[in-house]
C-alpha positions as CSV (number, residue, x, y, z in Angstrom):
1,M,149.1,93.8,-52.1
2,K,152.5,94.1,-50.2
3,P,151.3,91.8,-47.2
4,K,150.1,89.0,-49.3
5,R,153.3,88.9,-51.3
6,I,155.6,88.7,-48.2
7,R,153.6,85.5,-46.5
8,L,153.9,83.9,-49.7
9,S,157.2,84.4,-50.1
10,F,157.9,83.2,-46.6
11,L,156.2,80.1,-46.9
12,T,158.0,79.2,-49.8
13,F,161.4,79.7,-48.2
14,A,160.2,77.6,-45.5
15,C,159.4,74.8,-47.8
16,L,162.7,75.2,-49.4
17,T,164.3,74.9,-46.3
18,L,162.7,71.5,-44.8
19,A,163.4,70.2,-48.3
20,C,167.1,70.8,-48.3
21,A,167.2,69.9,-44.5
22,T,165.5,66.3,-45.7
23,L,168.1,66.0,-48.6
24,T,171.1,66.8,-46.4
25,Q,170.1,65.1,-43.2
26,P,172.2,62.0,-42.0
27,A,170.7,58.4,-41.5
28,P,169.0,58.1,-38.0
29,F,171.4,56.3,-35.5
30,F,169.7,53.2,-33.9
31,D,170.6,52.7,-30.1
32,T,170.1,49.1,-29.5
33,D,169.6,49.8,-25.8
34,S,166.8,52.3,-26.1
35,I,164.9,50.1,-28.5
36,N,165.3,47.2,-25.9
37,T,163.8,49.7,-23.2
38,M,161.1,50.7,-25.8
39,I,160.1,46.6,-26.1
40,V,160.1,46.2,-22.5
41,Q,157.7,49.2,-22.0
42,T,155.6,48.2,-24.9
43,A,155.0,44.9,-23.2
44,Q,154.4,46.5,-19.9
45,S,151.5,48.6,-21.2
46,A,150.1,45.6,-23.2
47,L,150.0,43.9,-19.7
48,T,148.4,47.2,-18.2
49,L,145.8,47.4,-20.7
50,S,144.8,43.8,-20.9
51,A,144.6,43.4,-17.2
52,V,141.4,43.4,-15.4
53,P,140.0,46.6,-14.3
54,G,141.1,48.1,-11.0
55,F,144.1,45.6,-10.9
56,I,147.6,47.3,-11.0
57,P,150.4,44.6,-11.4
58,T,152.9,45.2,-8.6
59,T,155.8,43.0,-10.1
60,T,157.4,42.5,-13.5
61,P,156.8,38.7,-14.9
62,S,160.0,37.1,-15.3
63,L,161.0,34.4,-17.7
64,T,161.6,30.9,-16.0
65,L,164.2,29.0,-18.2
66,T,164.3,25.1,-18.3
67,P,168.0,23.9,-17.6
68,T,169.5,21.8,-20.5
69,Q,169.4,18.2,-19.9
70,T,172.8,16.5,-19.2
71,G,173.4,13.7,-21.3
72,T,174.5,10.3,-20.0
73,P,178.5,10.0,-20.6
74,T,179.7,7.2,-22.7
75,P,181.3,4.6,-20.9
76,D,185.1,4.2,-22.2
77,Y,185.4,1.3,-24.5
78,T,187.0,-1.8,-23.2
79,F,189.5,-3.8,-25.5
80,T,188.6,-7.6,-26.1
81,P,191.3,-9.5,-27.6
82,A,190.2,-11.1,-31.1
83,I,189.4,-14.6,-31.3
84,P,192.0,-16.7,-33.2
85,I,191.3,-17.8,-36.5
86,I,192.1,-21.3,-38.3
87,N,192.1,-22.4,-41.7
88,V,193.9,-25.3,-43.6
89,S,195.8,-26.2,-46.5
90,V,194.6,-29.7,-46.8
91,D,190.9,-30.5,-46.3
92,T,190.5,-31.7,-42.6
93,N,188.0,-33.8,-41.1
94,C,186.2,-32.3,-37.7
95,R,185.2,-34.8,-34.9
96,N,183.5,-35.1,-31.6
97,G,187.0,-35.5,-29.9
98,P,190.9,-35.3,-30.9
99,G,191.4,-38.3,-32.8
100,K,190.1,-40.9,-35.4
101,I,188.3,-43.1,-32.9
102,Y,185.8,-40.2,-32.3
103,D,182.9,-39.7,-34.6
104,Y,182.9,-37.6,-37.8
105,T,180.8,-34.3,-37.4
106,G,182.0,-31.9,-40.1
107,A,184.8,-30.6,-42.0
108,L,187.5,-27.6,-42.7
109,L,187.8,-27.2,-46.2
110,I,190.6,-25.2,-48.2
111,G,189.5,-21.5,-48.1
112,E,187.6,-21.8,-45.1
113,I,188.0,-20.1,-41.8
114,S,186.9,-20.8,-38.3
115,E,187.2,-19.5,-34.7
116,I,189.3,-21.2,-32.2
117,F,188.0,-21.7,-28.5
118,A,190.4,-24.0,-26.9
119,R,192.8,-26.7,-27.5
120,D,193.8,-30.2,-26.3
121,P,196.4,-30.8,-23.6
122,S,198.7,-32.5,-26.5
123,G,198.4,-29.4,-28.3
124,N,197.7,-31.1,-31.6
125,Y,194.0,-30.6,-32.0
126,W,192.0,-27.4,-31.8
127,Y,188.3,-26.7,-30.5
128,I,187.0,-24.7,-33.1
129,R,183.3,-23.6,-34.2
130,N,181.8,-26.4,-36.5
131,P,182.1,-25.4,-40.0
132,D,179.2,-27.5,-41.0
133,K,176.9,-26.6,-37.7
134,P,177.7,-23.1,-36.8
135,S,175.8,-23.5,-33.5
136,G,178.1,-26.3,-32.5
137,F,181.9,-27.1,-32.0
138,C,184.4,-29.9,-33.0
139,W,188.0,-30.9,-32.7
140,L,190.3,-30.2,-35.8
141,W,193.8,-31.8,-36.4
142,G,196.5,-29.2,-36.4
143,K,198.7,-30.8,-38.9
144,Y,197.6,-28.9,-42.0
145,A,196.1,-25.8,-40.1
146,S,197.4,-22.1,-40.2
147,I,196.4,-19.9,-37.1
148,S,195.8,-16.1,-37.1
149,G,195.9,-14.3,-33.6
150,N,197.5,-15.2,-30.0
151,T,196.5,-18.5,-28.9
152,T,198.7,-18.5,-25.6
153,L,195.6,-17.4,-23.5
154,L,193.5,-20.2,-24.7
155,P,191.7,-22.7,-22.2
156,I,193.0,-26.2,-22.2
157,Y,189.8,-28.7,-22.7
158,T,190.0,-32.3,-21.4
159,P,189.1,-34.5,-24.5
160,P,185.5,-36.4,-24.0
161,P,186.0,-40.0,-23.2
162,T,186.3,-42.4,-26.3
163,P,183.3,-43.9,-27.6
164,T,182.7,-47.4,-26.7
165,P,183.2,-49.4,-29.6
166,T,180.0,-51.3,-31.0
167,S,180.7,-55.0,-31.2
168,T,179.6,-56.4,-34.4
169,P,178.5,-59.8,-34.2
170,T,181.2,-62.3,-36.1
171,M,179.8,-64.5,-38.7
172,T,180.9,-67.9,-38.6
173,P,181.6,-69.1,-42.2
174,T,180.1,-72.3,-43.6
175,P,182.9,-74.5,-44.1
176,A,183.6,-75.2,-47.7
177,P,182.8,-79.1,-48.1
178,A,185.9,-80.9,-47.4
179,P,186.9,-84.7,-47.2
180,D,188.8,-85.7,-44.2
181,F,189.0,-89.1,-42.4
182,K,191.2,-90.8,-39.4
183,A,192.5,-94.4,-39.8
184,A,194.3,-97.1,-38.0
185,Y,195.1,-100.4,-38.0
186,A,192.4,-102.5,-36.4
187,S,193.2,-106.4,-36.8
188,M,194.1,-109.2,-39.6
189,D,191.4,-112.0,-40.5
190,S,191.7,-115.3,-42.7
191,C,189.7,-117.3,-45.0
192,A,191.0,-118.8,-48.0
193,G,193.5,-115.7,-47.5
194,W,194.7,-113.4,-45.2
195,W,193.5,-109.9,-45.1
196,L,193.6,-106.5,-42.9
197,E,191.3,-104.3,-41.3
198,F,191.1,-100.9,-40.6
199,K,188.8,-98.6,-38.5
200,V,188.1,-95.6,-40.6
201,K,186.2,-92.5,-39.2
202,N,184.9,-89.6,-41.4
203,S,186.1,-86.7,-40.0
204,G,185.6,-84.2,-43.1
205,T,182.6,-82.2,-44.1
206,V,181.4,-84.3,-46.9
207,D,180.1,-87.9,-47.0
208,L,182.5,-90.5,-48.3
209,K,181.5,-92.9,-50.8
210,S,184.5,-94.7,-52.4
211,V,187.8,-96.2,-51.2
212,E,191.0,-97.7,-52.1
213,V,193.5,-99.6,-50.0
214,V,196.8,-100.5,-51.4
215,L,199.2,-102.5,-49.2
216,Y,203.1,-103.3,-49.4
217,D,204.4,-105.8,-47.7
218,K,207.9,-104.9,-47.4
219,D,209.5,-108.4,-46.0
220,M,207.9,-110.0,-49.3
221,D,208.2,-107.0,-51.7
222,K,204.5,-107.3,-52.6
223,T,201.8,-104.9,-53.4
224,I,198.2,-105.6,-53.6
225,S,195.3,-103.4,-53.8
226,N,191.5,-102.9,-54.2
227,L,189.0,-99.9,-54.8
228,T,185.3,-100.3,-54.0
229,D,182.3,-98.0,-54.2
230,G,180.8,-98.1,-50.7
231,F,182.4,-99.7,-47.6
232,S,182.7,-103.6,-46.8
233,D,183.6,-105.2,-43.8
234,V,184.4,-109.0,-44.4
235,N,183.9,-111.0,-41.4
236,G,185.8,-114.1,-41.8
237,C,184.1,-116.9,-44.1
238,I,180.6,-116.0,-42.7
239,S,179.3,-112.5,-44.0
240,T,180.5,-109.6,-45.7
241,S,178.6,-106.2,-44.9
242,T,178.7,-103.1,-47.2
243,R,177.6,-99.5,-46.7
244,D,177.1,-97.4,-50.0
245,A,178.6,-94.2,-48.0
246,L,180.4,-93.1,-44.9
247,P,178.3,-90.3,-43.8
248,M,180.1,-87.5,-41.9
249,G,181.3,-88.4,-38.1
250,M,180.5,-92.2,-38.3
251,S,182.8,-94.7,-38.3
252,L,183.2,-98.3,-40.1
253,I,185.3,-101.4,-40.3
254,V,187.0,-101.7,-44.0
255,S,188.6,-104.9,-44.9
256,S,191.6,-104.8,-47.2
257,P,192.5,-107.0,-50.1
258,A,193.7,-110.6,-49.2
259,F,197.1,-111.6,-49.3
260,N,197.9,-115.2,-50.3
261,F,200.2,-115.8,-47.5
262,D,200.7,-114.6,-44.1
263,P,201.7,-111.3,-43.4
264,T,202.0,-112.0,-39.4
265,G,205.1,-109.8,-38.3
266,H,205.8,-108.3,-41.7
267,E,206.4,-104.4,-42.1
268,I,203.3,-103.2,-43.7
269,H,202.8,-100.1,-45.4
270,A,199.2,-99.1,-46.2
271,T,197.9,-95.9,-48.3
272,I,194.1,-95.5,-48.1
273,T,192.2,-92.9,-50.3
274,V,188.5,-92.1,-49.7
275,C,186.7,-89.8,-52.2
276,S,183.1,-88.2,-52.1
277,K,182.0,-89.6,-55.2
278,N,182.2,-93.3,-56.9
279,G,184.9,-94.4,-58.6
280,L,187.8,-92.3,-56.5
281,N,185.8,-89.2,-58.0
282,G,184.8,-85.6,-56.5
283,L,186.7,-84.7,-53.2
284,C,189.5,-86.9,-51.9
285,A,191.9,-87.3,-49.0
286,T,194.5,-90.1,-48.5
287,K,196.2,-91.7,-45.1
288,K,199.5,-93.7,-44.7
289,L,199.9,-96.0,-42.1
290,K,203.1,-98.4,-41.3
291,F,202.7,-101.2,-38.9
292,A,203.3,-105.0,-38.5
293,P,200.2,-107.4,-38.0
């Protein structure tokens, strides 16, 4: 009975000792280098196990690293001066050239802005982007303009040739009807009296239909006159020819009323009036002559 008790007591003691050792044993210390070595050895063992039978690798495979691609360096930024900007305080026309003689092509209005690309030699006009046609350009008068930006480096553009003005045919106005005539003393005739004859030419733009002749003999202080529709030429005592009208451009001999005395050598004042209608009506014209028959 004693031997059995002793073995049981020894086993009990051994278990208690292990339990106490487990409770008091500190946490294991992990050696990183040892772990890495174990990983490598394990990998080598795996390679050995998976190798073809009878083949023993003599070299350790090495890991080939792909070099990181070097990026293309970004070029340095080159500063470009800003294009000058223009605006106006009064709506201003924009033309194909610097001046009113050039055709209108757009306008820069109050509140709008445009880019300046050049100027004219006088410095009074600016070559800008057309506000109404962004793909084109035009010339703007600078009187009402305000400019932002540096314009000292702008090129100077020579203005285009001035346009050749298109000649507009001049309309010849149709003259308004106007009576006119030329008169001159022609001769003196007699037959139961003495009368004077005048050459009358219609130089106006209307036909003449009536005539009045007034004669004043200054030497005798006597006045005689007559008014007729149409134009009569008394040819002595033989015949009298009369025309109803004196057309434009035509000439006639017109006889005056007769004196009852011979006016030869006397100072005669003649007043001749012609009109476009009978009875001295319509458009009229008058001439005065002074002569001695």
